FISEKOL-252639 format. One line per field, with one value per atom (N, C-alpha, C, O, CB): residue number from 1; residue in three letters; atom name; x, y, z. Coordinates in steps of 0.05 Angstrom, whole numbers, plus 5000, padded with zeros to 4 digits. Each point is the difference from the previous one (the first is absolute). Glycine has a CB too. Layout:
% FISEKOL-252639
resi: NUM;...
resn: ALA;...
name: CA;...
xx: X;...
yy: Y;...
zz: Z;...
% end
This chain:
% FISEKOL-252639
resi: 1;1;1;1;1;2;2;2;2;2;3;3;3;3;3;4;4;4;4;4;5;5;5;5;5;6;6;6;6;6;7;7;7;7;7;8;8;8;8;8;9;9;9;9;9;10;10;10;10;10;11;11;11;11;11;12;12;12;12;12;13;13;13;13;13;14;14;14;14;14;15;15;15;15;15;16;16;16;16;16;17;17;17;17;17;18;18;18;18;18;19;19;19;19;19;20;20;20;20;20;21;21;21;21;21;22;22;22;22;22;23;23;23;23;23;24;24;24;24;24;25;25;25;25;25;26;26;26;26;26;27;27;27;27;27;28;28;28;28;28;29;29;29;29;29;30;30;30;30;30;31;31;31;31;31;32;32;32;32;32;33;33;33;33;33;34;34;34;34;34;35;35;35;35;35;36;36;36;36;36;37;37;37;37;37;38;38;38;38;38;39;39;39;39;39;40;40;40;40;40;41;41;41;41;41;42;42;42;42;42;43;43;43;43;43;44;44;44;44;44;45;45;45;45;45;46;46;46;46;46;47;47;47;47;47;48;48;48;48;48;49;49;49;49;49;50;50;50;50;50;51;51;51;51;51;52;52;52;52;52;53;53;53;53;53;54;54;54;54;54;55;55;55;55;55;56;56;56;56;56;57;57;57;57;57;58;58;58;58;58;59;59;59;59;59;60;60;60;60;60;61;61;61;61;61;62;62;62;62;62;63;63;63;63;63;64;64;64;64;64;65;65;65;65;65;66;66;66;66;66;67;67;67;67;67;68;68;68;68;68;69;69;69;69;69;70;70;70;70;70;71;71;71;71;71;72;72;72;72;72;73;73;73;73;73;74;74;74;74;74;75;75;75;75;75;76;76;76;76;76;77;77;77;77;77;78;78;78;78;78;79;79;79;79;79;80;80;80;80;80;81;81;81;81;81;82;82;82;82;82;83;83;83;83;83;84;84;84;84;84;85;85;85;85;85;86;86;86;86;86;87;87;87;87;87;88;88;88;88;88;89;89;89;89;89;90;90;90;90;90
resn: MET;MET;MET;MET;MET;ARG;ARG;ARG;ARG;ARG;LYS;LYS;LYS;LYS;LYS;LEU;LEU;LEU;LEU;LEU;LEU;LEU;LEU;LEU;LEU;ILE;ILE;ILE;ILE;ILE;VAL;VAL;VAL;VAL;VAL;LEU;LEU;LEU;LEU;LEU;GLY;GLY;GLY;GLY;GLY;THR;THR;THR;THR;THR;LEU;LEU;LEU;LEU;LEU;GLY;GLY;GLY;GLY;GLY;LEU;LEU;LEU;LEU;LEU;PHE;PHE;PHE;PHE;PHE;ALA;ALA;ALA;ALA;ALA;GLY;GLY;GLY;GLY;GLY;PRO;PRO;PRO;PRO;PRO;VAL;VAL;VAL;VAL;VAL;VAL;VAL;VAL;VAL;VAL;ALA;ALA;ALA;ALA;ALA;GLN;GLN;GLN;GLN;GLN;ASP;ASP;ASP;ASP;ASP;LEU;LEU;LEU;LEU;LEU;MET;MET;MET;MET;MET;ILE;ILE;ILE;ILE;ILE;ASP;ASP;ASP;ASP;ASP;PRO;PRO;PRO;PRO;PRO;ALA;ALA;ALA;ALA;ALA;THR;THR;THR;THR;THR;ILE;ILE;ILE;ILE;ILE;ASP;ASP;ASP;ASP;ASP;PHE;PHE;PHE;PHE;PHE;VAL;VAL;VAL;VAL;VAL;ALA;ALA;ALA;ALA;ALA;ILE;ILE;ILE;ILE;ILE;ASP;ASP;ASP;ASP;ASP;ALA;ALA;ALA;ALA;ALA;ASP;ASP;ASP;ASP;ASP;ALA;ALA;ALA;ALA;ALA;ASN;ASN;ASN;ASN;ASN;GLY;GLY;GLY;GLY;GLY;SER;SER;SER;SER;SER;VAL;VAL;VAL;VAL;VAL;SER;SER;SER;SER;SER;TYR;TYR;TYR;TYR;TYR;ASP;ASP;ASP;ASP;ASP;GLU;GLU;GLU;GLU;GLU;LEU;LEU;LEU;LEU;LEU;VAL;VAL;VAL;VAL;VAL;VAL;VAL;VAL;VAL;VAL;VAL;VAL;VAL;VAL;VAL;ILE;ILE;ILE;ILE;ILE;PRO;PRO;PRO;PRO;PRO;GLU;GLU;GLU;GLU;GLU;LEU;LEU;LEU;LEU;LEU;THR;THR;THR;THR;THR;PRO;PRO;PRO;PRO;PRO;GLU;GLU;GLU;GLU;GLU;ALA;ALA;ALA;ALA;ALA;PHE;PHE;PHE;PHE;PHE;ALA;ALA;ALA;ALA;ALA;GLN;GLN;GLN;GLN;GLN;ALA;ALA;ALA;ALA;ALA;ASP;ASP;ASP;ASP;ASP;ALA;ALA;ALA;ALA;ALA;ASP;ASP;ASP;ASP;ASP;ALA;ALA;ALA;ALA;ALA;SER;SER;SER;SER;SER;GLY;GLY;GLY;GLY;GLY;ASP;ASP;ASP;ASP;ASP;LEU;LEU;LEU;LEU;LEU;SER;SER;SER;SER;SER;ASP;ASP;ASP;ASP;ASP;GLU;GLU;GLU;GLU;GLU;GLU;GLU;GLU;GLU;GLU;LEU;LEU;LEU;LEU;LEU;ASN;ASN;ASN;ASN;ASN;ALA;ALA;ALA;ALA;ALA;PHE;PHE;PHE;PHE;PHE;VAL;VAL;VAL;VAL;VAL;GLU;GLU;GLU;GLU;GLU;MET;MET;MET;MET;MET;HIS;HIS;HIS;HIS;HIS;ALA;ALA;ALA;ALA;ALA;SER;SER;SER;SER;SER;THR;THR;THR;THR;THR;GLY;GLY;GLY;GLY;GLY;ASP;ASP;ASP;ASP;ASP;ALA;ALA;ALA;ALA;ALA;MET;MET;MET;MET;MET
name: N;CA;C;O;CB;N;CA;C;O;CB;N;CA;C;O;CB;N;CA;C;O;CB;N;CA;C;O;CB;N;CA;C;O;CB;N;CA;C;O;CB;N;CA;C;O;CB;N;CA;C;O;CB;N;CA;C;O;CB;N;CA;C;O;CB;N;CA;C;O;CB;N;CA;C;O;CB;N;CA;C;O;CB;N;CA;C;O;CB;N;CA;C;O;CB;N;CA;C;O;CB;N;CA;C;O;CB;N;CA;C;O;CB;N;CA;C;O;CB;N;CA;C;O;CB;N;CA;C;O;CB;N;CA;C;O;CB;N;CA;C;O;CB;N;CA;C;O;CB;N;CA;C;O;CB;N;CA;C;O;CB;N;CA;C;O;CB;N;CA;C;O;CB;N;CA;C;O;CB;N;CA;C;O;CB;N;CA;C;O;CB;N;CA;C;O;CB;N;CA;C;O;CB;N;CA;C;O;CB;N;CA;C;O;CB;N;CA;C;O;CB;N;CA;C;O;CB;N;CA;C;O;CB;N;CA;C;O;CB;N;CA;C;O;CB;N;CA;C;O;CB;N;CA;C;O;CB;N;CA;C;O;CB;N;CA;C;O;CB;N;CA;C;O;CB;N;CA;C;O;CB;N;CA;C;O;CB;N;CA;C;O;CB;N;CA;C;O;CB;N;CA;C;O;CB;N;CA;C;O;CB;N;CA;C;O;CB;N;CA;C;O;CB;N;CA;C;O;CB;N;CA;C;O;CB;N;CA;C;O;CB;N;CA;C;O;CB;N;CA;C;O;CB;N;CA;C;O;CB;N;CA;C;O;CB;N;CA;C;O;CB;N;CA;C;O;CB;N;CA;C;O;CB;N;CA;C;O;CB;N;CA;C;O;CB;N;CA;C;O;CB;N;CA;C;O;CB;N;CA;C;O;CB;N;CA;C;O;CB;N;CA;C;O;CB;N;CA;C;O;CB;N;CA;C;O;CB;N;CA;C;O;CB;N;CA;C;O;CB;N;CA;C;O;CB;N;CA;C;O;CB;N;CA;C;O;CB;N;CA;C;O;CB;N;CA;C;O;CB;N;CA;C;O;CB;N;CA;C;O;CB;N;CA;C;O;CB;N;CA;C;O;CB;N;CA;C;O;CB;N;CA;C;O;CB;N;CA;C;O;CB;N;CA;C;O;CB;N;CA;C;O;CB;N;CA;C;O;CB
xx: 5799;5029;5013;5020;4975;4992;5011;5000;5020;4963;4996;4999;5022;5012;4938;5055;5021;5027;5016;4958;5032;5025;5002;5022;4978;4978;5000;5006;5016;4951;5021;5004;5029;5013;4939;5058;5028;5020;5020;4966;5008;5017;5000;5020;4971;4985;4998;5015;5014;4942;5042;5015;5030;5015;4948;5046;5028;5011;5023;4971;4989;5008;5007;5015;4956;5017;5004;5021;5004;4949;5060;5020;5025;5013;4969;5025;5025;5002;5019;4981;4981;5002;5000;5013;4964;5009;5000;5027;5010;4941;5061;5026;5021;5018;4969;5010;5019;5001;5021;4971;4986;4999;5011;5004;4957;5045;5011;5030;5011;4945;5057;5029;5013;4991;5006;5024;5015;5029;5014;4957;5036;5026;5019;4992;4985;5047;5020;5013;5014;4995;4986;5011;5030;5011;4952;5051;5030;5008;5023;4980;4980;5007;4994;5006;4984;4999;4992;5019;5002;4950;5063;5019;4994;5007;5029;4952;4990;5022;4996;4972;5056;5021;5009;5005;5011;4985;5008;4978;5006;5022;4947;4978;4998;4993;4982;5030;4999;5023;5019;4958;5021;5022;5009;5024;4959;4999;5007;5007;5005;4966;5028;5008;4985;5011;5033;4930;4984;4985;4984;5012;5008;4987;4972;4986;5040;4966;4974;5003;5019;4955;5008;5000;4977;4977;5046;4983;4979;4991;5012;5008;4958;4990;5021;5005;4947;5061;5020;5023;5012;4975;5021;5022;4991;5016;5002;4958;4991;4993;5005;4978;5007;4993;5025;4997;4963;5063;5025;5004;5009;5011;4973;5004;4975;5001;5034;4941;4975;4986;4982;5014;5013;4989;4970;4988;5056;4944;4971;4984;4975;5034;5004;4987;4983;5009;5029;4938;4982;4999;5005;4968;5020;4996;4979;5002;5012;4966;4978;5011;4993;4973;5050;5012;5019;5001;4995;5019;5018;4984;5007;5026;4945;4983;4989;4997;4992;5003;4990;5022;4994;4974;5056;5022;5008;5010;5007;4977;5006;4979;4982;5040;4981;4980;4995;4977;5036;5007;4996;4996;4998;5031;4968;4994;5021;4992;4959;5074;5021;5010;5014;4998;4982;5011;5025;5009;4971;5031;5024;4995;4983;5048;4985;4998;5023;5023;4955;5015;5020;5010;4989;4989;5043;5010;4979;4997;5049;4938;4979;4978;4990;5019;4983;4979;5010;4985;4997;5043;5012;5000;4993;5035;4981;5001;4973;4997;5043;4940;4972;4990;4987;5004;5016;4992;5013;4986;5008;5032;5014;4989;4997;5045;4954;4989;4973;4994;5030;4959;4974;5001;4983;4999;5039;5002;5024;5008;4971;5031;5024;4993;4980;5037;5001;4996;5012;5019;4983;4986;5009;5018;5012;4946;5045;5017;4983;5010;5029;4936;4983;4985;4992;5003;5001;4984;5018;5024;4944;5020;5012;5024;5014;4971
yy: 2469;5001;4976;5002;5022;4953;4976;5003;4992;4980;5039;5004;5019;4996;4996;5029;5018;4986;5005;5032;4946;4985;4982;4997;5006;4984;4982;5016;4992;4978;5053;5017;5010;4998;5016;4995;5009;4978;5004;5031;4941;4977;4993;4993;4991;5017;4994;5020;4992;4987;5046;5021;4995;5006;5027;4958;4994;4979;5001;5011;4969;4980;5011;4989;4979;5055;5012;5022;5014;4976;5014;5022;4994;5019;4991;4965;4993;5013;5014;4944;5037;5012;5030;5012;4948;5052;5029;5011;5019;4981;4987;5008;4996;5016;4973;4989;4994;5023;5005;4946;5062;5022;5026;5019;4959;5022;5024;4998;5014;4992;4976;4998;5026;5014;4937;5057;5023;4990;4993;5039;4969;4989;5023;5018;4939;5042;5019;4989;4980;5037;4995;4990;4996;4983;5039;4993;4998;4973;4992;5058;4936;4975;4976;4977;5043;4986;4978;4999;5018;4988;4972;4995;4972;4980;5050;4968;4975;4978;4978;5048;4981;4981;4990;4976;5046;4996;4991;4983;4982;5060;4965;4985;4972;4981;5062;4954;4975;4982;4996;5026;4967;4986;4975;4994;5021;4972;4976;5007;4982;4991;5053;5010;4986;4994;5017;4984;4986;5020;4992;4969;5065;5020;5008;5015;4968;5008;5008;5000;4988;4993;5032;5003;4985;5004;5041;4936;4985;5014;5020;4937;5034;5011;4998;5019;4969;4988;4996;5019;5009;4943;5055;5019;5028;5015;4956;5037;5027;5006;5022;4978;4980;5005;5005;5011;4959;5023;5007;5030;5010;4946;5058;5029;5016;5023;4970;4993;5012;4981;4986;5040;4974;4980;5001;4979;5024;5020;5002;4991;5001;5037;4953;4991;4975;4981;5037;4982;4977;4985;5011;5013;4950;4985;5012;4999;4960;5053;5013;5024;5003;4982;5031;5023;4991;5012;5016;4951;4989;4990;5005;4983;4998;4989;5023;4997;4963;5062;5023;5012;5009;5001;4989;5011;4981;5009;5014;4952;4979;5001;4983;4988;5049;5005;4976;4996;5051;4937;4978;4973;4979;5045;4978;4976;4978;4976;5036;4995;4980;4989;4979;5044;4991;4991;5015;4998;4958;5059;5017;5027;5004;4955;5061;5026;5005;4995;5022;4993;5009;5028;5011;4963;5035;5027;5021;5018;4967;5013;5019;4999;5020;4975;4980;4997;5012;5013;4946;5036;5010;5031;5013;4945;5053;5029;5012;5021;4975;4992;5011;4998;5019;4967;4992;4996;5022;5012;4938;5054;5019;5028;5016;4955;5036;5026;5005;5021;4977;4981;5002;5005;5013;4957;5019;5001;5017;4998;4957;5061;5017;5019;5014;4982;5005;5019;5027;5001;4962;5057;5027;5011;5022;4986;4977;5010;5016;5006;4996;5004;5015;4982;5008;5027;4940;4981;4987;4996;4997;4999;4985;5016;4991;4965
zz: 6834;5003;4986;4987;5057;4958;4988;4969;4987;5052;4950;4971;4991;4979;5022;5015;4993;4999;4982;5039;4998;5001;4976;4988;5062;4942;4977;4975;4983;5039;4975;4976;4999;4980;5021;5022;5001;4994;4986;5047;4978;4994;4971;4989;5057;4942;4971;4983;4981;5028;4998;4986;5002;4981;5027;5014;5004;4981;4992;5055;4944;4981;4973;4985;5040;4969;4974;5000;4980;5009;5033;5003;4984;4991;5054;4950;4986;4973;4994;5030;4958;4973;5000;4983;5000;5036;5001;5008;4988;5023;5009;5009;4978;4997;5051;4937;4979;4979;4989;5018;4989;4981;5011;4986;4993;5047;5013;5004;5017;5006;4962;5002;4992;4981;5010;5023;4992;4995;5018;5010;4947;4991;4992;4984;5001;5024;4992;4974;5002;5046;4929;4975;5001;4985;4992;5039;5001;5012;4996;5009;5009;5012;4981;5007;5038;4932;4982;4976;4983;5030;4986;4978;4990;5013;5007;4957;4989;5000;5009;4962;5019;4998;5027;5004;4954;5062;5027;5013;5015;4989;4991;5012;4988;5014;4995;4965;4986;5008;4985;4976;5063;5012;4984;4999;5045;4943;4984;4971;4984;5046;4963;4974;4977;4979;5040;4985;4980;4982;4982;5048;4975;4984;5009;4986;4977;5061;5011;5031;5011;4949;5053;5029;5012;4993;5004;5021;5014;5025;5009;4973;5028;5026;5021;5015;4973;5014;5021;4997;5020;4982;4974;4996;5007;5012;4951;5029;5005;5029;5009;4944;5061;5028;5017;5022;4972;4997;5014;5002;5020;4964;4994;5000;5007;5007;4959;5032;5008;5019;4992;4964;5070;5019;5004;5007;5015;4974;5004;4976;5000;5031;4948;4975;5006;5014;4958;5018;5004;4973;4979;5057;4966;4975;4982;4976;5049;4987;4984;4984;4977;5057;4979;4986;4978;4979;5063;4964;4979;4976;4977;5059;4970;4978;4983;4976;5052;4985;4985;4982;4978;5059;4972;4984;4976;4980;5061;4962;4980;4978;4999;5036;4947;4979;4982;4992;5010;4992;4982;5015;4987;4980;5059;5017;4996;5001;4998;4997;4996;5026;5001;4957;5065;5026;5007;5023;4969;4990;5005;4987;4983;5018;5007;4988;4981;5006;5035;4936;4980;5010;5019;4942;5026;5006;4997;5016;4969;4993;4995;5021;5010;4942;5057;5020;5027;5014;4963;5029;5025;5000;5019;4986;4972;4998;5003;5013;4957;5017;5003;5028;5010;4943;5061;5028;5018;5016;4976;5004;5016;4995;5018;4980;4976;4994;5013;5010;4946;5044;5012;5031;5011;4953;5048;5029;5010;5023;4979;4980;5007;5023;4999;4953;5067;5022;4991;4985;5050;4974;4993;5022;4997;4977;5047;5022;5020;5022;4948;5024;5018;5019;5022;4943;5027;5016;5021;4995;4967;5060;5021;5010;5018;4963
% end
């Protein structure tokens, strides 16, 4: 029983990245210009988490294709397309 609890606890540590890939985003809620609060031409994690509260830093880093620390309009669009909800889920 103890070994089972240890295994289950260990699996729980890895649940974050898996959940991050299960984001369901409504594309209608994503407006690059509105999200870019400081109008610097890119979207930071802090700006995006306001409209996608379940966003994890790991999921954001995966979306940041050029590893700049921010998302361009193209990176954000690709991320939204990858996680777009169809309205059937949840």
